[in-house]
C-alpha positions as a Python dict, from the first residue, in 0.01 Angstrom:
ca = {
    (1, 'M'): (0, 0, 0),
    (2, 'S'): (-71, -234, -271),
    (3, 'Y'): (39, -179, -630),
    (4, 'L'): (-95, -279, -942),
    (5, 'K'): (120, -351, -1279),
    (6, 'F'): (-20, -142, -1572),
    (7, 'K'): (70, -205, -1917),
    (8, 'K'): (355, 49, -1999),
    (9, 'A'): (463, 151, -2364),
    (10, 'W'): (768, -82, -2381),
    (11, 'D'): (515, -351, -2306),
    (12, 'R'): (386, -319, -2631),
    (13, 'I'): (701, -374, -2839),
    (14, 'P'): (642, -651, -3108),
    (15, 'A'): (768, -966, -3003),
    (16, 'S'): (986, -996, -3328),
    (17, 'Q'): (1215, -714, -3169),
    (18, 'V'): (1284, -838, -2823),
    (19, 'T'): (1550, -1083, -2647),
    (20, 'S'): (1307, -1378, -2578),
    (21, 'E'): (1265, -1379, -2194),
    (22, 'S'): (1144, -1734, -2208),
    (23, 'T'): (1471, -1820, -2362),
    (24, 'Y'): (1646, -1680, -2049),
    (25, 'S'): (1416, -1865, -1840),
    (26, 'S'): (1539, -2153, -2000),
    (27, 'R'): (1870, -2132, -1956),
    (28, 'R'): (1809, -2040, -1604),
    (29, 'H'): (1644, -2340, -1568),
    (30, 'F'): (1943, -2507, -1693),
    (31, 'L'): (2152, -2339, -1442),
    (32, 'Q'): (1935, -2473, -1150),
    (33, 'T'): (1992, -2837, -1288),
    (34, 'L'): (2367, -2795, -1321),
    (35, 'G'): (2362, -2653, -977),
    (36, 'S'): (2179, -2946, -831),
    (37, 'T'): (2416, -3204, -989),
    (38, 'G'): (2693, -2972, -826),
    (39, 'L'): (2861, -2895, -1163),
    (40, 'G'): (2829, -2528, -1092),
    (41, 'L'): (2891, -2180, -1295),
    (42, 'S'): (3177, -2273, -1408),
    (43, 'M'): (3071, -2510, -1670),
    (44, 'L'): (2882, -2223, -1837),
    (45, 'S'): (2986, -2029, -2116),
    (46, 'G'): (2835, -1743, -2279),
    (47, 'C'): (2808, -1737, -2652),
    (48, 'A'): (2629, -1391, -2767),
    (49, 'E'): (2767, -1129, -2942),
    (50, 'G'): (2922, -812, -2807),
    (51, 'V'): (2781, -466, -2808),
    (52, 'D'): (2881, -382, -3143),
    (53, 'G'): (2743, -692, -3287),
    (54, 'A'): (2354, -799, -3327),
    (55, 'P'): (2190, -876, -2991),
    (56, 'A'): (2212, -1260, -2905),
    (57, 'D'): (1885, -1442, -2882),
    (58, 'S'): (1975, -1565, -2549),
    (59, 'A'): (2076, -1383, -2223),
    (60, 'G'): (2279, -1704, -2054),
    (61, 'P'): (2520, -1698, -1784),
    (62, 'A'): (2823, -1557, -1841),
    (63, 'P'): (3137, -1760, -1758),
    (64, 'S'): (3336, -1717, -1463),
    (65, 'N'): (3677, -1634, -1599),
    (66, 'G'): (3575, -1526, -1943),
    (67, 'P'): (3589, -1153, -2075),
    (68, 'Y'): (3248, -1092, -1956),
    (69, 'G'): (3220, -1295, -1665),
    (70, 'Q'): (3536, -1210, -1433),
    (71, 'V'): (3317, -1386, -1139),
    (72, 'P'): (3565, -1456, -857),
    (73, 'P'): (3561, -1872, -853),
    (74, 'F'): (3565, -1861, -456),
    (75, 'W'): (3200, -1695, -458),
    (76, 'T'): (3059, -1940, -693),
    (77, 'Q'): (3158, -2195, -443),
    (78, 'Q'): (3073, -2015, -139),
    (79, 'W'): (2734, -1888, -252),
    (80, 'E'): (2637, -2228, -408),
    (81, 'D'): (2328, -2255, -214),
    (82, 'L'): (2202, -1899, -313),
    (83, 'F'): (2232, -1869, -676),
    (84, 'P'): (2018, -1869, -871),
    (85, 'A'): (1755, -1717, -660),
    (86, 'A'): (1397, -1734, -685),
    (87, 'R'): (1251, -1468, -951),
    (88, 'N'): (999, -1232, -812),
    (89, 'P'): (761, -1224, -1078),
    (90, 'R'): (620, -872, -995),
    (91, 'F'): (928, -706, -1134),
    (92, 'Q'): (914, -821, -1496),
    (93, 'T'): (845, -687, -1869),
    (94, 'D'): (752, -807, -2179),
    (95, 'R'): (1047, -622, -2338),
    (96, 'G'): (1288, -879, -2315),
    (97, 'V'): (1586, -953, -2126),
    (98, 'T'): (1913, -763, -2228),
    (99, 'A'): (2155, -1055, -2337),
    (100, 'E'): (2470, -1083, -2095),
    (101, 'T'): (2712, -1002, -2300),
    (102, 'L'): (2572, -693, -2429),
    (103, 'A'): (2488, -573, -2067),
    (104, 'T'): (2818, -663, -1930),
    (105, 'G'): (3010, -547, -2234),
    (106, 'Y'): (2894, -189, -2231),
    (107, 'N'): (2964, -37, -1902),
    (108, 'N'): (2954, 311, -1718),
    (109, 'F'): (3231, 250, -1451),
    (110, 'H'): (3459, 539, -1452),
    (111, 'E'): (3696, 398, -1198),
    (112, 'F'): (3815, 210, -1462),
    (113, 'T'): (3779, 380, -1749),
    (114, 'T'): (3522, 612, -1980),
    (115, 'T'): (3496, 372, -2249),
    (116, 'K'): (3225, 147, -2208),
    (117, 'Q'): (3340, -105, -2450),
    (118, 'R'): (3683, -137, -2219),
    (119, 'V'): (3530, -188, -1871),
    (120, 'K'): (3539, -580, -1903),
    (121, 'D'): (3899, -584, -2001),
    (122, 'L'): (4041, -346, -1727),
    (123, 'V'): (3857, -525, -1446),
    (124, 'K'): (4078, -835, -1469),
    (125, 'E'): (4314, -735, -1192),
    (126, 'F'): (4042, -619, -969),
    (127, 'D'): (4083, -782, -647),
    (128, 'T'): (3747, -813, -493),
    (129, 'D'): (3817, -1084, -227),
    (130, 'P'): (3816, -1053, 99),
    (131, 'W'): (3540, -764, 102),
    (132, 'K'): (3398, -589, 403),
    (133, 'V'): (3169, -313, 429),
    (134, 'E'): (3159, -82, 713),
    (135, 'I'): (2852, 50, 881),
    (136, 'R'): (2849, 404, 1025),
    (137, 'G'): (2663, 696, 1152),
    (138, 'E'): (2331, 747, 1328),
    (139, 'V'): (2274, 382, 1399),
    (140, 'E'): (2329, 91, 1671),
    (141, 'K'): (2483, -161, 1503),
    (142, 'K'): (2772, -10, 1329),
    (143, 'G'): (3055, -201, 1273),
    (144, 'T'): (3228, -400, 969),
    (145, 'Y'): (3076, -645, 803),
    (146, 'D'): (3198, -946, 618),
    (147, 'L'): (3054, -965, 244),
    (148, 'D'): (2930, -1336, 343),
    (149, 'D'): (2734, -1208, 615),
    (150, 'L'): (2550, -959, 434),
    (151, 'I'): (2456, -1145, 147),
    (152, 'R'): (2264, -1378, 397),
    (153, 'M'): (2090, -1133, 596),
    (154, 'G'): (1804, -1079, 378),
    (155, 'Q'): (1596, -1313, 142),
    (156, 'L'): (1781, -1302, -184),
    (157, 'E'): (1521, -1269, -499),
    (158, 'E'): (1594, -1237, -897),
    (159, 'R'): (1399, -910, -1016),
    (160, 'L'): (1414, -835, -1368),
    (161, 'Y'): (1462, -407, -1354),
    (162, 'H'): (1497, -159, -1644),
    (163, 'L'): (1791, 7, -1649),
    (164, 'R'): (1806, 391, -1746),
    (165, 'C'): (2125, 569, -1802),
    (166, 'V'): (2142, 977, -1789),
    (167, 'E'): (2292, 928, -2139),
    (168, 'A'): (1989, 805, -2274),
    (169, 'W'): (2025, 430, -2359),
    (170, 'S'): (1887, 133, -2167),
    (171, 'A'): (1852, -193, -2117),
    (172, 'N'): (1648, -487, -1882),
    (173, 'I'): (1899, -661, -1644),
    (174, 'P'): (1792, -945, -1415),
    (175, 'W'): (1947, -847, -1052),
    (176, 'T'): (1969, -1061, -764),
    (177, 'G'): (1964, -922, -404),
    (178, 'Y'): (1738, -821, -129),
    (179, 'P'): (1548, -517, -33),
    (180, 'L'): (1808, -271, 133),
    (181, 'S'): (1530, -205, 416),
    (182, 'Q'): (1521, -575, 467),
    (183, 'F'): (1924, -479, 619),
    (184, 'I'): (1854, -152, 746),
    (185, 'E'): (1561, -262, 960),
    (186, 'K'): (1825, -492, 1140),
    (187, 'L'): (2037, -180, 1231),
    (188, 'N'): (1837, 0, 1485),
    (189, 'L'): (1820, 341, 1351),
    (190, 'G'): (1853, 713, 1490),
    (191, 'S'): (1534, 878, 1496),
    (192, 'D'): (1684, 1158, 1302),
    (193, 'V'): (1819, 981, 1022),
    (194, 'K'): (1721, 1150, 670),
    (195, 'Y'): (1986, 1012, 432),
    (196, 'V'): (2191, 717, 354),
    (197, 'R'): (2565, 808, 217),
    (198, 'F'): (2736, 495, 9),
    (199, 'L'): (3113, 524, -75),
    (200, 'T'): (3281, 281, -338),
    (201, 'L'): (3653, 129, -284),
    (202, 'L'): (3942, 370, -306),
    (203, 'R'): (4230, 151, -515),
    (204, 'P'): (4397, 315, -802),
    (205, 'A'): (4670, 57, -810),
    (206, 'Q'): (4379, -207, -970),
    (207, 'M'): (4143, 82, -1078),
    (208, 'P'): (4332, 276, -1359),
    (209, 'G'): (4029, 537, -1395),
    (210, 'Q'): (4137, 659, -1021),
    (211, 'R'): (4423, 760, -1162),
    (212, 'G'): (4390, 875, -1507),
    (213, 'L'): (4114, 1090, -1414),
    (214, 'S'): (4259, 1267, -1152),
    (215, 'A'): (4053, 1554, -1175),
    (216, 'Y'): (3781, 1402, -1049),
    (217, 'N'): (3728, 1348, -627),
    (218, 'W'): (3770, 981, -593),
    (219, 'P'): (3633, 761, -431),
    (220, 'Y'): (3287, 751, -563),
    (221, 'Y'): (3020, 869, -338),
    (222, 'E'): (2649, 882, -364),
    (223, 'A'): (2348, 901, -127),
    (224, 'L'): (1965, 855, -107),
    (225, 'S'): (1686, 1021, 137),
    (226, 'I'): (1571, 767, 399),
    (227, 'E'): (1226, 716, 195),
    (228, 'E'): (1431, 615, -112),
    (229, 'A'): (1654, 374, 57),
    (230, 'M'): (1363, 228, 227),
    (231, 'N'): (1113, 200, -90),
    (232, 'E'): (1087, -157, -161),
    (233, 'L'): (1234, -110, -519),
    (234, 'T'): (1593, -39, -401),
    (235, 'L'): (1788, -344, -399),
    (236, 'L'): (2124, -447, -230),
    (237, 'T'): (2237, -630, -505),
    (238, 'F'): (2488, -911, -510),
    (239, 'G'): (2398, -1110, -839),
    (240, 'I'): (2334, -1069, -1190),
    (241, 'Y'): (2181, -1287, -1447),
    (242, 'G'): (2157, -1566, -1198),
    (243, 'H'): (2538, -1577, -1057),
    (244, 'P'): (2709, -1340, -833),
    (245, 'L'): (2778, -997, -975),
    (246, 'N'): (3083, -1000, -1230),
    (247, 'K'): (3347, -741, -1156),
    (248, 'Q'): (3247, -476, -1446),
    (249, 'S'): (2911, -475, -1290),
    (250, 'G'): (2972, -361, -979),
    (251, 'A'): (3119, -705, -758),
    (252, 'P'): (3096, -760, -499),
    (253, 'I'): (2808, -562, -385),
    (254, 'R'): (2599, -267, -537),
    (255, 'I'): (2237, -75, -517),
    (256, 'V'): (2009, -72, -787),
    (257, 'V'): (1775, 188, -787),
    (258, 'P'): (1578, 141, -1106),
    (259, 'W'): (1319, 473, -1117),
    (260, 'K'): (1650, 705, -1106),
    (261, 'Y'): (1968, 747, -1363),
    (262, 'G'): (2197, 484, -1345),
    (263, 'F'): (2471, 665, -1183),
    (264, 'K'): (2256, 677, -852),
    (265, 'S'): (2329, 298, -852),
    (266, 'I'): (2672, 291, -670),
    (267, 'K'): (2904, 3, -761),
    (268, 'S'): (3139, -195, -551),
    (269, 'I'): (3036, -48, -207),
    (270, 'V'): (3265, -25, 103),
    (271, 'L'): (3069, 206, 310),
    (272, 'I'): (2715, 280, 433),
    (273, 'E'): (2653, 553, 635),
    (274, 'F'): (2314, 722, 839),
    (275, 'T'): (2323, 1091, 873),
    (276, 'K'): (2057, 1373, 944),
    (277, 'H'): (2213, 1578, 665),
    (278, 'R'): (2198, 1602, 318),
    (279, 'P'): (2545, 1414, 184),
    (280, 'R'): (2732, 1580, -122),
    (281, 'T'): (2725, 1352, -417),
    (282, 'F'): (2971, 1264, -676),
    (283, 'W'): (2841, 1392, -993),
    (284, 'S'): (2681, 1716, -815),
    (285, 'D'): (3017, 1814, -714),
    (286, 'A'): (3198, 1712, -1037),
    (287, 'S'): (2929, 1909, -1274),
    (288, 'K'): (2673, 2133, -1267),
    (289, 'E'): (2470, 1912, -1514),
    (290, 'Y'): (2374, 1631, -1254),
    (291, 'G'): (2174, 1696, -926),
    (292, 'F'): (2119, 1483, -612),
    (293, 'W'): (1780, 1333, -710),
    (294, 'A'): (1804, 1219, -1083),
    (295, 'N'): (1457, 1060, -1131),
    (296, 'A'): (1422, 952, -1501),
    (297, 'H'): (1141, 1162, -1630),
    (298, 'P'): (1074, 1214, -2025),
    (299, 'R'): (998, 1626, -1931),
    (300, 'F'): (1301, 1762, -1790),
    (301, 'D'): (1613, 1714, -2020),
    (302, 'H'): (1990, 1694, -1949),
    (303, 'P'): (2114, 2021, -2026),
    (304, 'R'): (2289, 1891, -2336),
    (305, 'W'): (2019, 1623, -2446),
    (306, 'S'): (1711, 1571, -2459),
    (307, 'Q'): (1558, 1273, -2187),
    (308, 'A'): (1215, 1238, -2380),
    (309, 'S'): (1342, 912, -2549),
    (310, 'E'): (1606, 664, -2518),
    (311, 'I'): (1798, 402, -2727),
    (312, 'F'): (1718, 39, -2580),
    (313, 'L'): (2050, -195, -2611),
    (314, 'N'): (1835, -492, -2746),
    (315, 'T'): (1730, -364, -3048),
    (316, 'K'): (1919, -25, -3080),
    (317, 'E'): (1573, 119, -3123),
    (318, 'R'): (1468, 456, -2995),
    (319, 'L'): (1156, 437, -2746),
    (320, 'P'): (977, 683, -2539),
    (321, 'T'): (1136, 740, -2171),
    (322, 'Q'): (865, 649, -1928),
    (323, 'R'): (791, 864, -1612),
    (324, 'Y'): (1006, 691, -1355),
    (325, 'N'): (1161, 473, -1578),
    (326, 'G'): (820, 308, -1571),
    (327, 'Y'): (829, 279, -1177),
    (328, 'Q'): (573, 569, -1095),
    (329, 'D'): (320, 356, -906),
    (330, 'F'): (593, 226, -676),
    (331, 'V'): (748, 592, -592),
    (332, 'G'): (568, 864, -768),
    (333, 'H'): (413, 958, -411),
    (334, 'L'): (755, 1028, -299),
    (335, 'Y'): (795, 1361, -512),
    (336, 'P'): (607, 1681, -641),
    (337, 'E'): (540, 1590, -989),
    (338, 'D'): (609, 1938, -1122),
    (339, 'D'): (916, 2049, -908),
    (340, 'R'): (1239, 2009, -1145),
    (341, 'R'): (1480, 1976, -855),
    (342, 'Y'): (1373, 1635, -849),
    (343, 'F'): (1426, 1540, -1193),
    (344, 'Y'): (1784, 1684, -1232),
}
């Protein structure tokens, strides 16, 4: 089935109110040039203002060891042939790319802290090399996979996705990865698989939120239906802004599910499990305010706030929320439109 891209409400935002995508593209071309000369990512540094300042004009790549970077130098060398990946033109918007320092300086990553602006500072001691991911469940090719093997099992591409947090703020972020379906198709699933479960690393010695927020049932766990996992939008993600994932953004491997609220896009994955039965999920267990599906929709509010609009980080404006975060053409057929259970 083919999809047409229709103009969304956010595509009509005046150009003067967005971060220029052409500026981001220019910096990306510059990065490619550096890569071809062997200078690499370590020569670049970001100069945009943080979340409390005005949005910067450029999304530019972050330094590998700066406050917004925290990208292990090993990966910038090991994966020099992979980044930056070619951009897929199907996934873009006129709304503008959110500056990297803004997007990576304002994170929900409760394993470290509930204060968004502090995550970038608390990830510095988080050790992400080496990294392995276990595959288990109703699948033939179960086992433990090295990160380098995983990243080379699909065709990497860059996609500009609109991120919508359940807390009603949003950003436009260029991710690098490949469709999760490319990986799943190599595993020879059992015929009865209906769900995919994901697990984040448990390491309280380096993740202070796992110590301080002891009321939560760590490690973090999430799940998708197999139809959602196989949808072309679901991205097995290794990079951001043209370089490998920085730690606060979910290094070294995460998924991005852009039609759902951000908490479904689990970070720092160490386990992928295929199952016949619907798994439990972290926030559904922690609070009755959050359900399994969590599809973004303006009609279905959070118990404590409206979801009809969102604050766009680039401009701090309040803009209308789109059905399925603007990706209705890709996923609307998966859900009964009027059944609240799918938007909770």
